[in-house]
Each structure stands twice: as structure tokens, then as C-alpha cells.
TIGU-114377 format. One line per 2 residues: number of its first residue (from 1); their letters; for each residue x, y, z of N, C-alpha, C, O. Coordinates in Angstrom, 2 decimals. Example, Ala and Ser with C-alpha at 12.3 -4.5 7.8 and 13.67 -1.06 7.14 Angstrom:
BEGIN
1) AS) 13.19 -5.69 7.80 12.30 -4.50 7.80 13.20 -3.30 7.80 14.24 -3.32 8.46 ~ 12.85 -2.25 7.08 13.67 -1.06 7.14 12.90 0.03 7.87 13.41 1.14 8.04;
! end
This chain:
BEGIN
1) XX) -17.08 -74.00 14.24 -18.41 -74.32 14.69 -18.84 -75.70 14.20 -19.52 -76.43 14.92 ~ -18.43 -76.07 13.00 -18.78 -77.40 12.49 -18.23 -78.44 13.44 -18.94 -79.36 13.84;
3) XX) -16.96 -78.30 13.79 -16.32 -79.26 14.69 -17.04 -79.29 16.03 -17.26 -80.37 16.58 ~ -17.40 -78.14 16.56 -18.05 -78.08 17.85 -19.40 -78.77 17.86 -19.70 -79.53 18.77;
5) XX) -20.21 -78.52 16.84 -21.54 -79.13 16.80 -21.43 -80.64 16.59 -22.23 -81.39 17.15 ~ -20.47 -81.07 15.80 -20.31 -82.50 15.60 -19.82 -83.17 16.88 -20.23 -84.29 17.18;
7) XX) -18.95 -82.51 17.64 -18.44 -83.10 18.88 -19.50 -83.11 19.97 -19.54 -84.05 20.77 ~ -20.34 -82.10 20.02 -21.39 -82.06 21.04 -22.41 -83.17 20.80 -22.87 -83.82 21.73;
9) XX) -22.76 -83.37 19.54 -23.68 -84.45 19.22 -22.86 -85.73 19.09 -21.65 -85.70 19.26 ~ -23.50 -86.83 18.79 -22.77 -88.09 18.66 -22.38 -88.39 17.22 -22.00 -89.51 16.90;
11) XX) -22.48 -87.40 16.36 -22.12 -87.63 14.96 -20.63 -87.89 14.83 -19.82 -87.33 15.57 ~ -20.29 -88.73 13.90 -18.90 -89.14 13.70 -18.09 -88.05 13.00 -18.63 -87.26 12.22;
13) XX) -16.81 -88.02 13.29 -15.91 -87.10 12.61 -15.05 -87.83 11.57 -14.13 -87.24 11.01 ~ -15.35 -89.10 11.33 -14.62 -89.84 10.31 -14.93 -89.22 8.95 -16.08 -88.88 8.68;
15) XX) -13.94 -89.08 8.11 -14.15 -88.48 6.80 -14.36 -86.98 6.87 -14.82 -86.36 5.91 ~ -14.01 -86.41 7.99 -14.20 -84.98 8.22 -13.44 -84.17 7.18 -13.93 -83.15 6.70;
17) XX) -12.24 -84.63 6.84 -11.43 -83.91 5.84 -12.15 -83.90 4.48 -12.14 -82.88 3.79 ~ -12.76 -85.02 4.10 -13.51 -85.07 2.84 -14.73 -84.16 2.90 -15.08 -83.52 1.91;
19) XX) -15.36 -84.11 4.05 -16.51 -83.24 4.24 -16.13 -81.79 3.96 -16.83 -81.08 3.25 ~ -15.00 -81.35 4.53 -14.55 -79.97 4.34 -14.19 -79.69 2.88 -14.50 -78.62 2.36;
21) XX) -13.54 -80.64 2.22 -13.20 -80.48 0.80 -14.48 -80.34 -0.03 -14.56 -79.48 -0.90 ~ -15.47 -81.20 0.24 -16.75 -81.12 -0.48 -17.43 -79.78 -0.25 -18.01 -79.20 -1.17;
23) XX) -17.37 -79.29 0.96 -18.00 -78.02 1.28 -17.30 -76.88 0.54 -17.96 -75.98 0.03 ~ -15.97 -76.91 0.50 -15.22 -75.87 -0.22 -15.56 -75.92 -1.71 -15.70 -74.87 -2.34;
25) XX) -15.68 -77.12 -2.29 -16.05 -77.26 -3.70 -17.44 -76.69 -3.96 -17.69 -76.14 -5.03 ~ -18.32 -76.82 -2.99 -19.69 -76.35 -3.15 -19.75 -74.82 -3.22 -20.63 -74.27 -3.88;
27) XX) -18.84 -74.14 -2.55 -18.83 -72.68 -2.53 -18.19 -72.19 -3.83 -17.02 -72.47 -4.08 ~ -18.93 -71.47 -4.64 -18.36 -71.01 -5.92 -17.26 -69.98 -5.69 -17.35 -69.16 -4.77;
29) XX) -16.23 -70.02 -6.53 -15.14 -69.05 -6.39 -15.62 -67.65 -6.78 -15.13 -66.65 -6.24 ~ -16.53 -67.58 -7.69 -17.14 -66.30 -8.08 -18.62 -66.39 -7.77 -19.32 -67.24 -8.35;
31) XX) -19.12 -65.55 -6.90 -20.52 -65.64 -6.50 -21.45 -64.96 -7.49 -22.65 -65.23 -7.49 ~ -20.92 -64.08 -8.32 -21.77 -63.39 -9.28 -22.84 -62.59 -8.56 -22.53 -61.77 -7.70;
33) XX) -24.08 -62.83 -8.91 -25.20 -62.09 -8.33 -25.65 -62.64 -6.98 -26.52 -62.06 -6.33 ~ -25.06 -63.75 -6.56 -25.50 -64.38 -5.32 -25.07 -63.56 -4.11 -23.88 -63.30 -3.92;
35) XX) -26.03 -63.15 -3.29 -25.72 -62.37 -2.09 -25.14 -63.30 -1.03 -25.25 -64.52 -1.12 ~ -24.53 -62.70 -0.02 -23.98 -63.50 1.09 -25.09 -64.30 1.77 -24.88 -65.45 2.15;
37) XX) -26.25 -63.69 1.92 -27.38 -64.38 2.55 -27.80 -65.60 1.72 -28.06 -66.67 2.27 ~ -27.87 -65.42 0.38 -28.22 -66.54 -0.49 -27.19 -67.66 -0.42 -27.53 -68.84 -0.45;
39) XX) -25.92 -67.27 -0.32 -24.85 -68.26 -0.21 -24.99 -69.07 1.08 -24.86 -70.29 1.08 ~ -25.27 -68.37 2.18 -25.46 -69.06 3.46 -26.65 -70.02 3.37 -26.57 -71.14 3.86;
41) XX) -27.73 -69.59 2.75 -28.91 -70.45 2.59 -28.55 -71.67 1.76 -28.96 -72.79 2.09 ~ -27.80 -71.47 0.67 -27.39 -72.60 -0.19 -26.50 -73.59 0.56 -26.68 -74.80 0.44;
43) XX) -25.56 -73.08 1.32 -24.66 -73.95 2.10 -25.47 -74.72 3.13 -25.27 -75.92 3.31 ~ -26.38 -74.04 3.81 -27.22 -74.70 4.82 -28.03 -75.82 4.18 -28.12 -76.92 4.73;
45) XX) -28.63 -75.54 3.03 -29.42 -76.57 2.34 -28.54 -77.75 1.95 -28.95 -78.91 2.06 ~ -27.33 -77.45 1.48 -26.39 -78.52 1.12 -26.05 -79.38 2.34 -26.02 -80.61 2.25;
47) XX) -25.79 -78.72 3.47 -25.44 -79.45 4.69 -26.61 -80.31 5.16 -26.42 -81.44 5.59 ~ -27.82 -79.77 5.09 -28.98 -80.50 5.57 -29.35 -81.68 4.68 -30.05 -82.60 5.12;
49) XX) -28.89 -81.68 3.42 -29.17 -82.80 2.51 -28.28 -84.00 2.79 -28.59 -85.11 2.35 ~ -27.19 -83.81 3.50 -26.25 -84.90 3.76 -26.89 -85.94 4.68 -27.66 -85.59 5.58;
51) XX) -26.58 -87.21 4.44 -27.23 -88.25 5.24 -26.27 -89.06 6.12 -26.67 -89.52 7.19 ~ -25.02 -89.24 5.70 -24.11 -90.04 6.53 -23.69 -89.21 7.75 -23.56 -87.99 7.65;
53) XX) -23.49 -89.87 8.89 -23.15 -89.15 10.11 -21.88 -88.33 9.99 -21.75 -87.30 10.65 ~ -20.94 -88.76 9.14 -19.69 -88.00 9.03 -19.85 -86.77 8.14 -18.99 -85.88 8.17;
55) XX) -20.91 -86.69 7.35 -21.14 -85.51 6.51 -22.38 -84.72 6.93 -22.57 -83.59 6.50 ~ -23.21 -85.31 7.76 -24.48 -84.71 8.13 -24.30 -83.57 9.11 -23.52 -83.67 10.06;
57) XX) -25.01 -82.49 8.87 -25.00 -81.36 9.78 -25.98 -81.65 10.91 -27.10 -82.07 10.64 ~ -25.59 -81.45 12.15 -26.51 -81.73 13.26 -27.75 -80.84 13.19 -27.65 -79.64 12.93;
59) XX) -28.90 -81.43 13.41 -30.14 -80.65 13.44 -30.26 -79.97 14.81 -29.51 -80.28 15.74 ~ -31.20 -79.07 14.92 -31.46 -78.43 16.21 -31.83 -79.49 17.25 -31.45 -79.40 18.41;
61) XX) -32.58 -80.50 16.81 -33.00 -81.57 17.72 -31.79 -82.38 18.19 -31.72 -82.76 19.36 ~ -30.84 -82.66 17.28 -29.61 -83.36 17.67 -28.87 -82.58 18.77 -28.45 -83.16 19.77;
63) XX) -28.73 -81.28 18.55 -28.02 -80.45 19.53 -28.77 -80.38 20.85 -28.17 -80.49 21.92 ~ -30.09 -80.18 20.77 -30.87 -80.09 22.01 -30.76 -81.37 22.82 -30.56 -81.32 24.04;
65) XX) -30.89 -82.51 22.16 -30.79 -83.79 22.87 -29.41 -83.96 23.50 -29.29 -84.37 24.65 ~ -28.37 -83.63 22.74 -27.01 -83.78 23.26 -26.77 -82.84 24.45 -26.17 -83.24 25.45;
67) XX) -27.23 -81.60 24.33 -27.00 -80.64 25.41 -27.76 -81.01 26.68 -27.29 -80.73 27.79 ~ -28.92 -81.64 26.53 -29.70 -82.02 27.70 -29.27 -83.35 28.31 -29.42 -83.55 29.51;
69) XX) -28.74 -84.25 27.50 -28.53 -85.62 27.98 -27.09 -86.09 28.05 -26.77 -86.95 28.87 ~ -26.21 -85.57 27.22 -24.84 -86.10 27.20 -23.99 -85.53 28.32 -24.10 -84.34 28.64;
71) XX) -23.15 -86.34 28.93 -22.26 -85.87 29.99 -21.05 -85.14 29.40 -19.94 -85.66 29.41 ~ -21.29 -83.95 28.88 -20.25 -83.21 28.16 -19.05 -82.88 29.03 -17.94 -82.74 28.52;
73) XX) -19.25 -82.75 30.34 -18.14 -82.42 31.23 -17.05 -83.49 31.18 -15.87 -83.16 31.31 ~ -17.42 -84.74 30.99 -16.43 -85.81 30.93 -16.06 -86.18 29.49 -15.08 -86.89 29.27;
75) XX) -16.85 -85.71 28.52 -16.59 -86.06 27.12 -15.78 -85.01 26.36 -15.10 -85.34 25.40 ~ -15.86 -83.76 26.79 -15.17 -82.68 26.09 -14.07 -82.11 26.98 -14.08 -82.31 28.20;
77) XX) -13.14 -81.42 26.37 -12.06 -80.79 27.14 -12.60 -79.57 27.88 -13.61 -78.98 27.49 ~ -11.92 -79.20 28.95 -12.31 -78.02 29.72 -12.33 -76.75 28.85 -13.29 -75.98 28.93;
79) XX) -11.31 -76.52 28.01 -11.37 -75.32 27.17 -12.57 -75.31 26.21 -13.15 -74.26 25.96 ~ -12.95 -76.47 25.70 -14.10 -76.53 24.79 -15.39 -76.21 25.55 -16.24 -75.48 25.04;
81) XX) -15.54 -76.76 26.74 -16.73 -76.47 27.55 -16.77 -74.99 27.90 -17.83 -74.36 27.87 ~ -15.61 -74.43 28.24 -15.52 -73.01 28.57 -15.97 -72.16 27.38 -16.68 -71.17 27.56;
83) XX) -15.56 -72.55 26.16 -15.98 -71.81 24.96 -17.48 -71.92 24.74 -18.13 -70.94 24.38 ~ -18.04 -73.10 24.94 -19.49 -73.29 24.75 -20.26 -72.43 25.76 -21.18 -71.71 25.38;
85) XX) -19.87 -72.50 27.03 -20.58 -71.72 28.05 -20.38 -70.22 27.84 -21.30 -69.43 28.08 ~ -19.20 -69.82 27.39 -18.95 -68.40 27.10 -19.83 -67.92 25.95 -20.38 -66.82 26.00;
87) XX) -19.95 -68.75 24.93 -20.80 -68.38 23.78 -22.26 -68.25 24.20 -22.95 -67.33 23.76 ~ -22.73 -69.16 25.04 -24.10 -69.07 25.54 -24.28 -67.77 26.32 -25.29 -67.08 26.16;
89) XX) -23.31 -67.44 27.16 -23.38 -66.21 27.94 -23.43 -64.99 27.02 -24.23 -64.08 27.24 ~ -22.59 -64.98 26.01 -22.59 -63.85 25.09 -23.92 -63.74 24.33 -24.43 -62.64 24.15;
91) XX) -24.47 -64.86 23.91 -25.76 -64.84 23.21 -26.85 -64.32 24.12 -27.71 -63.55 23.68 ~ -26.85 -64.73 25.38 -27.86 -64.23 26.32 -27.73 -62.72 26.51 -28.73 -62.02 26.63;
93) XX) -26.50 -62.24 26.55 -26.30 -60.80 26.70 -26.76 -60.06 25.46 -27.34 -58.98 25.56 ~ -26.50 -60.62 24.28 -26.93 -60.00 23.02 -28.44 -59.94 22.91 -28.99 -59.04 22.28;
95) XX) -29.14 -60.90 23.51 -30.59 -60.94 23.44 -31.25 -60.09 24.52 -32.46 -60.16 24.72 ~ -30.45 -59.28 25.22 -30.99 -58.38 26.22 -31.58 -59.07 27.43 -32.68 -58.74 27.87;
97) XX) -30.85 -60.03 27.97 -31.34 -60.77 29.12 -31.05 -60.04 30.44 -31.07 -60.65 31.51 ~ -30.80 -58.74 30.37 -30.61 -57.98 31.59 -29.21 -58.07 32.18 -28.99 -57.66 33.32;
99) XX) -28.26 -58.59 31.44 -26.89 -58.70 31.94 -26.17 -57.38 31.65 -26.07 -56.96 30.50 ~ -25.67 -56.75 32.70 -25.02 -55.45 32.49 -23.53 -55.48 32.80 -22.81 -54.56 32.40;
101) XX) -23.04 -56.51 33.49 -21.62 -56.56 33.81 -20.82 -56.83 32.53 -21.33 -57.39 31.56 ~ -19.56 -56.41 32.58 -18.67 -56.73 31.46 -18.37 -58.22 31.48 -18.25 -58.82 32.54;
103) XX) -18.25 -58.80 30.30 -17.94 -60.23 30.19 -16.79 -60.39 29.23 -16.94 -60.17 28.03 ~ -15.64 -60.77 29.76 -14.44 -60.96 28.95 -14.24 -62.45 28.72 -13.89 -63.18 29.65;
105) XX) -14.45 -62.91 27.49 -14.33 -64.34 27.21 -12.92 -64.85 27.42 -12.71 -66.06 27.55 ~ -11.94 -63.96 27.45 -10.56 -64.37 27.65 -10.19 -64.50 29.12 -9.09 -64.95 29.45;
107) XX) -11.10 -64.10 30.00 -10.85 -64.23 31.43 -10.76 -65.71 31.78 -11.42 -66.54 31.15 ~ -9.96 -66.03 32.76 -9.79 -67.42 33.18 -10.94 -67.80 34.10 -10.94 -67.46 35.29;
109) XX) -11.91 -68.52 33.56 -13.05 -68.97 34.34 -12.83 -70.40 34.77 -12.13 -71.17 34.11 ~ -13.44 -70.76 35.90 -13.48 -72.16 36.28 -14.86 -72.69 35.91 -15.84 -71.95 35.88;
111) XX) -14.92 -73.96 35.63 -16.18 -74.61 35.33 -16.61 -75.32 36.61 -15.89 -76.17 37.13 ~ -17.78 -74.96 37.10 -18.28 -75.52 38.35 -19.59 -76.25 38.14 -20.40 -75.87 37.30;
113) XX) -19.78 -77.28 38.92 -21.04 -78.01 38.94 -21.99 -77.30 39.90 -21.62 -77.02 41.04 ~ -23.20 -77.00 39.46 -24.19 -76.39 40.34 -24.68 -77.41 41.36 -24.74 -77.11 42.56;
115) XX) -25.02 -78.60 40.90 -25.30 -79.70 41.82 -23.95 -80.38 42.03 -23.38 -80.91 41.08 ~ -23.43 -80.38 43.25 -22.08 -80.90 43.48 -21.94 -82.38 43.10 -22.91 -83.14 43.12;
117) XX) -20.73 -82.74 42.78 -20.46 -84.14 42.44 -20.73 -85.06 43.62 -21.06 -86.23 43.42 ~ -20.59 -84.56 44.83 -20.90 -85.35 46.03 -22.26 -84.94 46.56 -22.41 -84.68 47.76;
119) XX) -23.25 -84.89 45.69 -24.58 -84.40 46.04 -25.26 -85.21 47.13 -26.00 -84.64 47.93 ~ -25.03 -86.50 47.19 -25.75 -87.35 48.14 -25.42 -87.00 49.59 -26.24 -87.22 50.49;
121) XX) -24.20 -86.45 49.82 -23.81 -86.06 51.18 -24.73 -84.98 51.76 -24.98 -84.96 52.97 ~ -25.24 -84.09 50.89 -26.01 -82.94 51.37 -27.39 -82.83 50.74 -28.16 -81.93 51.10;
123) XX) -27.72 -83.72 49.83 -28.98 -83.62 49.12 -29.56 -85.02 48.96 -29.35 -85.67 47.94 ~ -30.29 -85.48 49.96 -30.80 -86.85 49.92 -31.80 -87.06 48.78 -32.35 -86.11 48.23;
125) XX) -31.99 -88.30 48.46 -32.98 -88.63 47.43 -34.36 -88.19 47.88 -34.65 -88.18 49.08 ~ -35.22 -87.84 46.95 -36.57 -87.40 47.33 -37.38 -88.56 47.90 -37.11 -89.73 47.64;
127) XX) -38.38 -88.21 48.68 -39.30 -89.23 49.20 -40.07 -89.82 48.03 -40.29 -89.17 47.01 ~ -40.46 -91.05 48.19 -41.26 -91.71 47.16 -42.29 -92.58 47.85 -42.17 -92.91 49.03;
129) XX) -43.31 -92.94 47.09 -44.37 -93.78 47.64 -43.78 -95.16 47.91 -43.29 -95.82 47.00 ~ -43.82 -95.59 49.16 -43.21 -96.87 49.51 -44.23 -98.01 49.57 -44.04 -99.01 50.26;
131) XX) -45.30 -97.82 48.81 -46.28 -98.91 48.68 -46.43 -99.26 47.21 -46.22 -98.41 46.34 ~ -46.81 -100.49 46.94 -47.02 -100.89 45.54 -48.43 -100.52 45.10 -49.18 -99.89 45.85;
133) XX) -48.80 -100.92 43.89 -50.12 -100.55 43.35 -51.28 -101.15 44.15 -52.41 -100.67 44.04 ~ -51.02 -102.18 44.94 -52.06 -102.78 45.79 -52.10 -102.18 47.19 -52.88 -102.61 48.04;
135) XX) -51.25 -101.17 47.43 -51.21 -100.54 48.74 -50.36 -101.27 49.76 -50.31 -100.88 50.92 ~ -49.67 -102.32 49.32 -48.82 -103.10 50.23 -47.44 -102.45 50.30 -46.97 -101.87 49.32;
137) XX) -46.79 -102.56 51.45 -45.43 -101.99 51.58 -44.47 -102.67 50.59 -44.54 -103.87 50.33 ~ -43.57 -101.84 50.05 -42.54 -102.37 49.15 -41.52 -103.17 49.93 -41.25 -102.88 51.10;
139) XX) -40.96 -104.17 49.29 -39.88 -104.94 49.92 -38.62 -104.09 49.92 -38.53 -103.09 49.21 ~ -37.64 -104.49 50.72 -36.36 -103.78 50.75 -35.72 -103.78 49.36 -35.11 -102.78 48.96;
141) XX) -35.84 -104.88 48.64 -35.26 -104.97 47.29 -35.95 -103.99 46.34 -35.28 -103.35 45.52 ~ -37.26 -103.86 46.44 -37.99 -102.92 45.58 -37.61 -101.48 45.92 -37.45 -100.65 45.02;
143) XX) -37.48 -101.19 47.20 -37.06 -99.85 47.63 -35.67 -99.53 47.10 -35.41 -98.42 46.63 ~ -34.78 -100.50 47.18 -33.42 -100.30 46.69 -33.40 -100.01 45.19 -32.66 -99.15 44.74;
145) XX) -34.23 -100.73 44.42 -34.31 -100.49 42.97 -34.80 -99.08 42.67 -34.27 -98.41 41.78 ~ -35.81 -98.62 43.42 -36.32 -97.26 43.22 -35.23 -96.25 43.55 -35.03 -95.29 42.81;
147) XX) -34.54 -96.45 44.66 -33.48 -95.52 45.06 -32.34 -95.51 44.06 -31.78 -94.45 43.76 ~ -31.99 -96.68 43.53 -30.94 -96.74 42.51 -31.36 -95.98 41.25 -30.54 -95.30 40.63;
149) XX) -32.62 -96.10 40.86 -33.12 -95.39 39.68 -33.14 -93.88 39.91 -32.75 -93.11 39.03 ~ -33.59 -93.45 41.08 -33.57 -92.02 41.40 -32.14 -91.46 41.39 -31.91 -90.36 40.89;
151) XX) -31.20 -92.21 41.93 -29.79 -91.79 41.92 -29.23 -91.79 40.51 -28.46 -90.90 40.15 ~ -29.60 -92.78 39.70 -29.13 -92.84 38.32 -29.59 -91.61 37.53 -28.81 -91.02 36.77;
153) XX) -30.85 -91.24 37.70 -31.39 -90.08 36.99 -30.64 -88.82 37.41 -30.27 -88.00 36.57 ~ -30.41 -88.66 38.71 -29.69 -87.48 39.19 -28.24 -87.50 38.72 -27.71 -86.47 38.30;
155) XX) -27.60 -88.65 38.77 -26.21 -88.75 38.31 -26.09 -88.47 36.82 -25.08 -87.92 36.37 ~ -27.10 -88.85 36.06 -27.08 -88.61 34.61 -27.04 -87.11 34.31 -26.43 -86.68 33.33;
157) XX) -27.68 -86.31 35.15 -27.72 -84.86 34.96 -26.45 -84.17 35.46 -26.18 -83.03 35.09 ~ -25.68 -84.85 36.27 -24.54 -84.25 36.95 -23.54 -83.57 36.01 -23.10 -82.45 36.28;
159) XX) -23.19 -84.23 34.91 -22.16 -83.70 34.02 -22.72 -83.11 32.73 -21.99 -82.89 31.77 ~ -24.05 -82.85 32.71 -24.64 -82.21 31.53 -24.40 -80.71 31.57 -24.08 -80.15 32.62;
161) XX) -24.54 -80.08 30.44 -24.28 -78.65 30.33 -25.17 -77.83 31.27 -24.74 -76.80 31.78 ~ -26.40 -78.27 31.49 -27.31 -77.54 32.36 -26.89 -77.50 33.81 -27.41 -76.69 34.58;
163) XX) -25.97 -78.35 34.21 -25.49 -78.36 35.59 -24.12 -77.68 35.72 -23.50 -77.72 36.78 ~ -23.66 -77.06 34.66 -22.35 -76.43 34.67 -22.48 -74.92 34.57 -23.41 -74.40 33.95;
165) XX) -21.54 -74.23 35.18 -21.54 -72.77 35.14 -20.11 -72.27 35.12 -19.20 -72.91 35.64 ~ -19.92 -71.11 34.50 -18.62 -70.44 34.52 -18.56 -69.51 35.72 -19.49 -68.74 35.96;
167) XX) -17.48 -69.60 36.48 -17.29 -68.72 37.62 -15.88 -68.14 37.56 -14.98 -68.71 36.95 ~ -15.72 -66.99 38.22 -14.39 -66.37 38.24 -13.48 -66.98 39.27 -12.28 -66.72 39.27;
169) XX) -14.02 -67.79 40.16 -13.22 -68.48 41.15 -13.87 -69.79 41.55 -15.06 -70.01 41.31 ~ -13.09 -70.66 42.14 -13.59 -71.97 42.54 -14.50 -71.85 43.75 -14.23 -71.08 44.67;
171) XX) -15.59 -72.62 43.74 -16.53 -72.62 44.85 -16.32 -73.83 45.74 -17.13 -74.75 45.74 ~ -15.22 -73.82 46.50 -14.94 -74.94 47.40 -16.04 -75.11 48.44 -16.31 -76.23 48.89;
173) XX) -16.67 -74.03 48.83 -17.70 -74.08 49.86 -18.94 -74.81 49.38 -19.70 -75.31 50.21 ~ -19.16 -74.89 48.08 -20.40 -75.46 47.57 -20.58 -76.91 47.99 -21.66 -77.30 48.43;
175) XX) -19.53 -77.70 47.87 -19.64 -79.11 48.27 -19.89 -79.24 49.76 -20.55 -80.18 50.20 ~ -19.37 -78.31 50.55 -19.49 -78.41 52.00 -20.83 -77.87 52.51 -21.32 -78.34 53.54;
177) XX) -21.42 -76.91 51.82 -22.60 -76.24 52.34 -23.81 -76.33 51.44 -24.74 -75.53 51.57 ~ -23.83 -77.27 50.53 -24.94 -77.37 49.60 -26.20 -77.82 50.34 -26.18 -78.80 51.07;
179) XX) -27.28 -77.09 50.15 -28.53 -77.41 50.81 -29.61 -77.58 49.75 -29.43 -77.17 48.60 ~ -30.70 -78.16 50.11 -31.78 -78.42 49.14 -32.38 -77.14 48.57 -33.00 -77.18 47.51;
181) XX) -32.22 -75.99 49.25 -32.75 -74.73 48.73 -32.08 -74.33 47.42 -32.67 -73.60 46.62 ~ -30.85 -74.80 47.20 -30.17 -74.44 45.96 -30.85 -75.20 44.86 -30.47 -75.08 43.69;
! end
């Protein structure tokens, strides 16, 4: 899990071996009266005190930002993405999200984009106000800049975790029949 959270965020893995050695040294060989819960709390506090990126434990905010903004589909391996999405699925099932089907994490799932990679073919850019603040029509150059920005925002979301899903089979039809209702 340490490796996964560090890879999802932009924290460095340099000195990772030293980090693990320090963490092992921190855990006492004899816990004495310390309960497992107290040990976990102590380790968490130790991790949160670290300041260098190679020793720092990612905060919830680090993870949230990375999950929402980073193009994990192109930055992580397919098996790693599959494990992340499987873990999310299992957590949702544990929290009673109404999932009743069996879920076998060892099943061979494909990772699919909900918004297809060729989205522009079937999902045009949204309409926008084509007048400036003075009510005058925008120039072709201004319109092009707005369209480029709208496409950039959509493309930025394309490979984020929120646009990915685990499926039991490939959805070849999705690219061909994607409509705005999806």
C-alpha cells in the first residue's frame, strides 16, 4: 500500500529502501502493553511527521488530488490500475452500496474508458457564448482558443481514474455508438 499511494501521488520513491528500514526500526520488536491499535496510531503519527517527499506519507488531500487530476491510465501499469479499481469496488461492496453480485478480484477484467478516447467523433464540444463581454461577436481566433481550452479540459479527464471502469469484456461498441446521453 505504501508503494501504491506513493505512485498514485507525485511523491518520489528515491530513498524508498531507507524509508522502509526506518519504518522497521520504528516498530518495536516487543510491543509490551502496546495494543495493535496503538501501534498503528504510532506508525501513522511517525509517517505523518516525515517531511521529505521520499519519506512523507501521502495525505488524503494528496491522494484526492492525484485521483482526480493525474492521468493514471498512462502513468501506471494496467495490473496496478486493475488492483486500484478492484480495491475501490471491494470497499464499495463492504460499505453496503447495494452490490449483490459476486466479485472475484482474480477475474480477468479489462480497463475501459467511459468517455471514449475518440470522444470528439461522437461527443462534440458544448456550446459556449460566442460574444465577448461587450456583446460583440468573437473572432475566429478567440473561438478557436475557447474550443482548444474546452478540449484540453475534456482530454485532461480522459485518463483519470474517474473515467475508467473494470469490465468483464471489451466494449468495442462504445467508441462506435457513444452518444451524449452517456
